[in-house]
C-alpha positions in Angstrom: 0.0 0.0 0.0 2.7 2.4 0.9 5.3 1.7 -1.8 5.1 5.3 -2.9 5.7 6.5 0.7 8.8 4.4 1.0 10.2 5.8 -2.2 9.6 9.3 -1.1 12.7 9.3 1.1 14.8 9.1 -2.0 13.1 12.0 -3.8 15.2 14.8 -5.1 12.8 17.6 -3.8 10.5 18.1 -0.9 8.1 20.5 -2.8 7.7 21.4 -6.5 5.6 24.5 -7.1 3.9 24.0 -10.5 2.5 27.2 -12.0 4.9 29.4 -10.4 4.8 31.9 -13.3 1.2 32.7 -12.4 0.2 35.3 -9.8 -0.7 33.0 -6.9 2.0 30.5 -7.9 4.6 33.2 -7.5 3.2 34.3 -4.1 3.3 30.7 -2.9 7.0 30.4 -4.0 7.7 33.6 -2.3 6.1 32.4 0.9 8.2 29.2 0.8 11.3 31.3 0.3 10.5 33.3 3.3 9.2 30.6 5.6 10.2 27.1 4.7 12.8 25.6 7.2 16.4 25.8 6.1 17.3 22.7 4.2 13.9 22.3 2.5 14.4 21.4 -1.1 12.2 23.3 -3.4 12.0 23.5 -7.3 9.9 25.7 -9.5 7.9 24.3 -12.4 6.0 25.7 -15.4 5.7 25.6 -19.2 8.4 28.2 -20.1 12.0 28.0 -18.9 12.4 31.7 -19.8 9.4 32.7 -17.7 10.5 30.4 -14.9 13.9 32.1 -14.8 12.4 35.5 -14.8 10.0 34.6 -11.9 12.9 33.1 -9.9 14.8 36.4 -10.2 11.9 38.3 -8.5 11.9 35.9 -5.5 14.0 36.4 -2.4 17.7 35.6 -2.7 17.2 32.2 -1.0 15.3 31.0 -4.1 17.8 32.0 -6.7 19.4 28.6 -6.8 16.2 26.7 -6.8 16.1 24.3 -9.8 13.7 24.9 -12.7 11.5 22.2 -14.2 9.8 22.5 -17.5 6.4 20.7 -17.5 3.1 21.2 -19.3 -0.4 20.1 -18.4 -0.9 19.0 -22.0 2.1 16.7 -21.8 1.5 13.7 -19.5 5.1 12.5 -19.9 6.4 15.8 -18.6 4.0 15.6 -15.6 5.1 12.0 -14.9 8.8 13.1 -14.9 8.1 16.0 -12.6 6.1 14.3 -9.9 8.6 11.4 -9.8 11.2 13.9 -8.5 9.4 15.3 -5.5 7.6 14.3 -2.3 4.9 17.0 -2.8 3.6 18.7 -5.9 2.0 22.0 -5.1 -0.1 23.2 -8.1 -1.8 26.5 -8.8 -2.5 25.7 -12.4 -6.2 26.2 -12.9 -9.0 26.0 -13.8 -8.3 22.5 -12.6 -11.2 21.1 -14.8 -9.2 22.4 -17.8 -5.6 21.8 -16.7 -5.6 19.5 -13.7 -6.9 16.1 -14.6 -3.6 14.6 -15.9 -1.5 16.0 -13.0 -3.7 14.5 -10.3 -3.6 11.1 -11.9 0.2 11.4 -12.4 0.7 12.2 -8.7 -1.5 9.4 -7.5 0.3 6.9 -9.8 3.7 8.0 -8.6 2.8 7.9 -4.9 3.5 11.7 -4.8 1.5 13.9 -2.3 -0.4 16.7 -4.0 -2.0 20.0 -2.9 -4.0 22.5 -4.9 -6.4 25.4 -4.7 -9.4 24.0 -6.6 -12.9 25.2 -5.8 -14.5 23.0 -8.5 -16.9 20.3 -7.5 -16.7 18.5 -10.8 -13.0 18.3 -10.7 -12.8 16.8 -7.2 -15.5 14.4 -8.2 -13.3 13.4 -11.2 -10.3 13.1 -8.9 -12.2 10.8 -6.6 -13.3 8.6 -9.5 -10.0 8.4 -11.3 -7.3 8.8 -8.6 -8.5 7.7 -5.2 -8.0 4.0 -5.5 -4.6 4.5 -7.2 -3.5 6.9 -4.4 -4.6 4.5 -1.7 -2.5 1.8 -3.4 0.6 3.9 -3.8 0.3 5.7 -0.5 -0.3 9.2 -2.0 -2.3 11.9 -0.3 -4.2 13.9 -2.8 -5.4 17.0 -0.9 -7.6 19.5 -2.7 -8.7 23.0 -1.7 -5.8 24.1 0.5 -6.4 27.9 0.3 -9.2 30.2 1.5 -11.3 27.6 -0.3 -11.6 25.5 1.9 -9.1 25.6 4.9 -11.1 27.9 7.1 -14.3 26.0 6.5 -12.7 22.6 6.9 -10.6 23.3 9.9 -13.4 25.3 11.5 -15.6 22.2 11.6 -12.7 19.9 12.4 -11.6 21.9 15.5 -15.2 21.9 16.8 -15.3 18.2 16.4 -12.0 17.8 18.3 -13.2 20.1 21.2 -16.6 18.5 21.4 -15.0 15.0 21.5 -12.5 16.1 24.1 -15.3 17.5 26.3 -17.3 14.3 25.9 -20.2 16.6 24.8 -21.9 14.3 22.3 -21.6 14.9 18.6 -22.4 18.0 16.4 -25.8 18.8 15.0 -26.6 22.0 13.1 -23.3 23.7 12.4 -22.8 27.0 10.5 -19.7 28.9 9.4 -20.0 32.7 9.3 -17.6 34.9 7.4 -17.6 37.6 10.1 -15.2 40.0 8.3 -13.1 40.0 5.2 -11.1 42.4 3.2 -9.7 41.4 -0.1 -10.6 40.4 -3.7 -11.5 37.3 -5.5 -8.6 36.0 -7.5 -8.5 35.8 -11.3 -8.1 32.1 -11.0 -11.3 31.7 -9.0 -13.2 33.7 -11.5 -11.8 31.6 -14.3 -12.9 28.5 -12.5 -16.4 30.0 -12.2 -16.4 30.5 -15.9 -15.6 26.9 -16.6 -18.2 25.6 -14.1 -20.8 27.9 -15.5 -20.1 26.4 -18.9 -20.1 22.8 -17.5 -23.4 23.4 -15.7 -25.3 23.5 -19.0 -24.9 19.7 -18.9 -27.7 17.9 -17.1 -25.5 15.5 -15.2 -23.1 18.1 -14.1 -25.9 20.3 -13.0 -27.3 17.5 -10.9 -23.8 16.9 -9.4 -23.5 20.6 -8.5 -26.8 20.6 -6.7 -26.1 17.4 -4.7 -25.1 18.4 -1.2 -23.2 15.2 -0.8 -21.5 15.3 -4.2 -18.1 14.6 -2.8 -18.9 12.4 0.1 -18.9 9.0 -1.7 -16.3 6.6 -2.9 -15.2 6.1 -6.6 -18.2 5.2 -8.6 -20.6 5.7 -5.7 -21.9 9.3 -5.4 -24.6 9.5 -2.7 -28.1 10.3 -4.0 -29.7 12.6 -1.5 -32.4 15.3 -1.6 -31.3 18.9 -1.6 -33.3 19.4 1.7 -31.2 17.0 3.6 -28.7 19.8 4.2 -29.2 23.6 4.5 -29.5 25.7 1.4 -26.4 27.2 0.0 -28.2 30.4 -0.8 -30.3 30.7 2.3 -30.9 34.0 4.2 -31.2 33.1 7.9 -31.7 34.7 11.3 -28.4 34.8 13.1 -30.2 33.8 16.3 -31.0 30.5 14.7 -27.2 29.9 14.4 -26.6 30.8 18.0 -28.7 32.8 20.6 -25.8 35.2 21.2 -26.0 36.5 17.7 -28.1 39.3 16.2 -29.2 40.3 12.7 -29.6 38.4 9.5 -27.0 36.4 7.7 -26.5 36.4 3.9 -25.3 33.6 1.7 -21.6 33.1 1.3 -20.8 32.8 -2.4 -18.4 29.8 -2.0 -20.9 27.8 0.2 -21.9 25.5 -2.6 -18.2 24.3 -2.8 -16.9 24.6 0.8 -19.9 22.7 2.3 -19.2 19.7 0.1 -15.5 19.6 1.3 -16.6 19.7 5.0 -19.1 16.9 4.4 -16.4 14.8 2.6 -14.2 15.3 5.7 -17.0 14.0 7.9 -17.4 11.0 5.5 -13.6 10.3 5.5 -13.6 10.4 9.3 -16.4 7.7 9.3 -19.1 10.1 10.2 -17.4 11.3 13.4 -19.1 14.7 13.3 -22.4 12.9 14.1 -25.4 11.4 12.3 -27.3 14.6 12.9 -24.5 16.8 11.5 -25.8 19.5 9.1 -23.5 22.1 7.8 -24.1 25.6 6.3 -22.0 28.7 5.4 -23.1 32.3 5.6 -21.8 35.8 5.7 -22.3 38.5 8.3 -23.7 41.8 6.9 -24.4 43.6 10.2 -26.2 43.1 13.4 -29.1 45.7 13.1 -32.2 43.6 12.4 -33.8 45.6 9.6 -30.6 46.8 8.0 -29.0 43.4 8.0 -32.1 41.8 6.6 -32.1 44.2 3.7 -28.4 43.7 3.1 -28.7 40.0 3.2 -31.5 40.1 0.7 -29.4 42.2 -1.7 -26.4 39.8 -1.3 -28.7 36.8 -2.0 -30.2 38.3 -5.1 -26.8 39.5 -6.3 -25.4 36.1 -5.9 -28.1 34.5 -8.0 -27.8 37.2 -10.6 -24.1 36.9 -10.8 -24.2 33.1 -11.2 -26.8 33.5 -13.9 -24.8 36.1 -15.7 -21.8 33.9 -15.7 -23.7 31.2 -17.7 -25.3 33.7 -20.2 -23.1 34.6 -23.1 -23.7 38.4 -23.5 -23.5 39.2 -19.7 -20.6 36.9 -19.2 -18.6 38.7 -21.9 -19.4 42.0 -20.1 -18.2 40.5 -16.7 -15.1 39.2 -18.4 -14.1 42.8 -19.0 -14.7 43.8 -15.4 -13.5 40.9 -13.4 -9.8 40.0 -12.7 -8.2 37.6 -15.2 -5.9 34.7 -14.4 -2.5 35.9 -13.5 -3.8 39.2 -12.3 -4.0 40.4 -8.7 -3.7 43.3 -6.2 -0.4 45.0 -5.4 1.6 44.1 -2.3 0.2 47.0 -0.3 -3.4 45.9 -0.9 -2.5 42.3 -0.2 -1.0 43.2 3.1 -4.1 45.2 4.2 -6.4 42.2 3.6 -7.6 39.9 6.3 -10.4 37.5 7.2 -12.2 36.3 10.3 -14.5 33.1 10.2 -16.5 31.7 13.1 -18.2 28.3 13.1 -21.0 27.6 15.5 -22.5 24.3 16.6 -24.9 22.8 19.1 -24.2 19.2 20.2 -26.5 16.3 20.9 -26.2 17.1 24.6 -27.3 20.7 24.1 -23.9 22.3 24.6 -22.9 25.2 22.3 -19.4 25.7 20.8 -17.7 28.1 18.5 -14.4 27.9 16.5 -12.6 30.8 15.0 -10.0 31.3 12.4 -8.5 34.7 11.5 -5.5 35.6 9.4 -3.8 38.7 8.0 -3.5 39.1 4.3 -5.8 39.2 1.3 -7.8 36.0 1.6 -7.6 35.0 -2.1 -3.9 35.9 -2.5 -1.6 36.4 0.5 -3.5 34.3 3.0 -4.1 31.6 0.4 -0.4 31.4 -0.5 0.3 31.0 3.2 -2.3 28.2 3.7 -1.2 26.4 0.5 2.5 26.7 1.4 2.0 25.4 4.9 -0.1 22.5 3.6 2.7 21.5 1.3 5.3 21.8 4.1 3.0 19.7 6.4 3.0 16.9 3.9 6.7 17.1 2.9 8.3 17.6 6.4 5.9 16.2 9.0 4.9 12.9 7.5 5.4 10.9 10.7 2.8 13.1 12.5 0.1 12.8 9.9 -2.8 10.4 10.0 -2.3 7.2 8.0 -5.1 8.1 5.5 -4.2 8.0 1.8 -6.3 8.7 -1.4 -8.3 11.7 -2.4 -8.6 13.7 0.9 -9.5 17.0 2.4 -7.3 19.4 4.4 -8.9 18.3 7.7 -8.8 14.5 7.0 -5.2 14.6 5.6 -3.3 17.1 7.7 -5.8 18.5 10.2 -3.8 18.9 13.5 -0.4 19.3 11.8 -1.8 22.0 9.5 -3.6 23.8 12.4 -0.4 23.9 14.4 1.7 25.1 11.4 -0.9 27.9 10.7 -0.8 29.0 14.3 3.0 29.2 14.0 2.6 31.3 10.9 0.5 33.8 12.8 -3.1 32.7 12.3 -5.6 32.4 15.1 -7.3 28.9 15.3 -9.3 28.0 18.4 -12.4 26.3 19.5 -14.3 27.2 22.8 -17.4 26.2 24.6 -20.1 29.0 24.8 -21.8 29.6 28.2 
């Protein structure tokens, strides 16, 4: 089962960053140059050696001797050669539905651990179908969604589970993440992924998959068929007091709920339903605590979310949005990235009636600086702390693959992650 793991000790590199000539790829390489422990062996990969060399020159001096690897998503042979040289492949090359399928299969086949930034349900579903069994056999950990999508969501629920279990307080029931505060933009890569999904959603089977609240909870070839009402709505507008009696106002939909919720539910499935048979999970966004004002704001956000998704799937309006929204490879300047931040809080009530809250907060634009930090620490967790990781292999989630190790590393990087009981 772990032949790949055994061979990892002989790998040339600890981490290869693939897509480093892109905006977030370069930020991730920069993060590793600034924060990876001394002695960590890193290489930079992409399609063009000239562009790779130019990117390397812009990185801190420590990175100037990092080797360059030429590899292309359209060349399976180049991907096979690249993943065979490293313990972990860290990829920012998206949209993953368009560029990621061959790489995830190559990593699983080589027994190479893998991290990415996908927020695409159909891609992760493909990965489960095509790479999970292979990764289990080779000992590879394929870990999707290691940035703002979906580390705060996934670790928020996981830390609650750990705290509730430690307190012998039963299991979780209704659980809701609230994006309490956030400053920053949506990355061009995320927008491009939305474009691809909007196009894919025209297919009936894909649309059915996107609407399935347990789309990612199954095993290869076995996607659970459940009603949409079995879990909270991804576009619901709800009273904050229903989440926890200490809260006020109305909560708006969070635009990435339709993806993040599936990741959290997959974590629960991978942990053998440890969150509880009555576990129901939703994501929302705070828009103020004044009842009337927040209700109006939540309604506007809800309508705006629906209009935006509809516009992305309609040719004329999509072309207009393409002119206004950030494109892949684009992003804010360093000053704006540094001013960004996010705060998420996740609330639950247990089967014994006790109430808990977890919180994650980090400095840096969520889609750029903070995401580069979360992705970089995920890669380092897999590369450098293998003995401390759970023994799970296959297509995993951040919580199921690297939960406690990642939480500790993120705390060391300056993030707040905690879970407390509410009185």
